Every structure is written in structure tokens, then in C-alpha cells.
C-alpha positions as CSV (number, residue, x, y, z in Angstrom):
1,V,-30.5,-57.9,-27.4
2,Q,-33.1,-55.7,-25.6
3,L,-33.3,-52.0,-25.5
4,Q,-35.0,-50.0,-22.7
5,A,-35.7,-46.4,-23.5
6,S,-36.7,-43.7,-20.9
7,G,-36.9,-40.1,-20.2
8,G,-39.9,-38.9,-22.3
9,G,-42.4,-36.5,-21.0
10,S,-44.4,-33.1,-21.4
11,V,-42.5,-29.9,-21.5
12,Q,-43.2,-26.4,-22.6
13,A,-41.5,-25.0,-25.7
14,G,-38.1,-24.0,-24.9
15,G,-37.6,-26.7,-22.3
16,S,-35.3,-29.5,-22.1
17,L,-35.4,-33.4,-21.7
18,R,-32.9,-36.2,-21.6
19,L,-33.7,-39.5,-23.1
20,S,-31.8,-42.7,-22.1
21,C,-31.5,-46.0,-24.0
22,R,-29.9,-49.0,-22.1
23,V,-28.8,-52.1,-24.3
24,S,-28.7,-55.4,-22.6
25,G,-27.7,-58.7,-23.9
26,T,-24.5,-57.4,-25.7
27,I,-21.0,-57.4,-24.9
28,L,-18.9,-54.3,-24.7
29,S,-17.0,-54.7,-28.0
30,V,-20.2,-55.3,-29.7
31,F,-21.7,-52.3,-28.3
32,W,-18.8,-50.2,-29.2
33,S,-18.8,-51.5,-32.7
34,K,-22.3,-51.0,-33.8
35,T,-24.2,-47.9,-34.9
36,K,-26.5,-46.5,-32.0
37,A,-29.1,-44.1,-33.0
38,W,-32.4,-42.2,-32.0
39,Y,-35.3,-41.9,-34.4
40,R,-38.7,-40.3,-34.0
41,Q,-42.1,-40.8,-35.3
42,V,-45.3,-38.7,-35.5
43,P,-48.5,-40.8,-36.0
44,G,-49.2,-41.1,-39.8
45,Q,-45.6,-40.0,-40.8
46,V,-42.5,-42.0,-41.5
47,R,-40.0,-42.6,-38.7
48,E,-37.0,-40.3,-39.2
49,L,-33.6,-40.5,-37.8
50,V,-32.8,-37.8,-35.2
51,A,-29.2,-38.6,-34.4
52,E,-26.8,-41.6,-34.6
53,I,-23.3,-42.4,-33.4
54,T,-21.4,-44.9,-35.6
55,G,-18.8,-47.5,-34.5
56,D,-15.9,-45.1,-35.2
57,G,-17.5,-42.4,-33.1
58,A,-18.9,-40.2,-35.8
59,I,-22.1,-38.5,-34.8
60,N,-24.7,-37.3,-37.4
61,Y,-27.7,-35.2,-36.6
62,A,-30.9,-34.4,-38.4
63,E,-30.8,-30.8,-39.7
64,S,-33.9,-30.1,-37.6
65,V,-32.1,-30.8,-34.3
66,K,-28.6,-29.6,-35.0
67,G,-27.4,-27.2,-32.3
68,R,-30.3,-28.2,-30.0
69,F,-29.9,-31.9,-29.4
70,T,-26.8,-33.7,-28.2
71,L,-26.1,-37.5,-28.6
72,S,-23.7,-39.2,-26.2
73,K,-22.9,-42.7,-25.0
74,D,-21.6,-44.5,-22.1
75,N,-20.0,-47.7,-23.1
76,T,-19.6,-49.1,-19.6
77,K,-23.4,-48.7,-19.1
78,R,-24.1,-49.9,-22.6
79,S,-26.2,-46.7,-22.9
80,T,-26.8,-43.8,-25.1
81,Y,-28.4,-40.5,-24.2
82,L,-30.2,-37.7,-26.2
83,Q,-30.1,-34.5,-24.6
84,M,-32.7,-32.4,-26.1
85,T,-32.6,-28.4,-25.4
86,S,-34.7,-25.6,-26.8
87,L,-37.6,-28.0,-27.6
88,K,-40.1,-27.0,-30.1
89,P,-43.8,-28.2,-30.6
90,E,-42.6,-30.0,-33.9
91,D,-40.3,-32.1,-31.8
92,T,-43.4,-33.9,-30.4
93,A,-43.2,-37.4,-31.3
94,V,-42.5,-40.9,-30.1
95,Y,-38.7,-41.6,-29.9
96,Y,-37.1,-44.6,-30.4
97,C,-33.6,-45.8,-29.9
98,R,-32.0,-48.2,-32.1
99,F,-29.0,-50.5,-31.9
100,G,-28.0,-52.5,-34.9
101,L,-31.2,-54.0,-36.2
102,S,-32.9,-53.9,-32.6
103,W,-35.3,-51.3,-31.5
104,G,-36.4,-49.9,-28.1
105,Q,-40.2,-49.5,-27.2
106,G,-40.5,-45.9,-27.8
107,T,-40.8,-42.9,-25.4
108,L,-43.4,-40.1,-26.0
109,V,-42.1,-36.5,-26.1
110,T,-44.8,-33.8,-25.9
111,V,-43.8,-30.0,-26.4
112,S,-46.4,-27.7,-25.9
113,S,-46.5,-24.0,-27.2
């Protein structure tokens, strides 16, 4: 299984970005059943969960992003998407997608004030 994350970049506070994560090397039924998630990490800090969608479709968000970030998926494309709006400087981090026990390579999001 391989994960390819993309969509990071630099924006000003209040802006938006959309992250994508494509999973390859898995079949549809496995993609559907496993939890898919986005995490983020600031250098020197612990990697934290941003949002996840479980196999039964439940979506959970970190309190800090509720109402601003939206996680979605496209099973046919084996992809997840993290739509981030009203971005704040404290959202600056490297964002990683996760599928089961596999991780993507990380994509940097920088939000300037």
C-alpha cells in the first residue's frame, strides 16, 4: 500500500486549502473498511489527529478544527480529501494522511498572519 498526499502550500490567515490523499495497492472493499485519517505535526511536537473517517462512515474531528475542516472520501478513486477553511497560523504544520497502518509522505501547510 502506498499513499500520495498533495495540496499543501502557503496561504494567509482566513484562506483555504484542499489536501488530497490517494491510496494505491488496495482493493475497494479494503479501502472502504479501514479507517482513513489526516494528522498533522509541528516540529518538536507530537503528531496529532486532525480528522478521521471510520469504516462505518463515522467522521471525527479534532476540537481545534471543528467547523473549519471537512473530511471526505471518494471510494472509486481510493482517495480522501481534507478541505480546510478559515485557516489560522496555528494550523501551520506538516499534514500526513493515514490508511490503516500506512502513512503518506506529508505535505506542508503554512498559514501566515
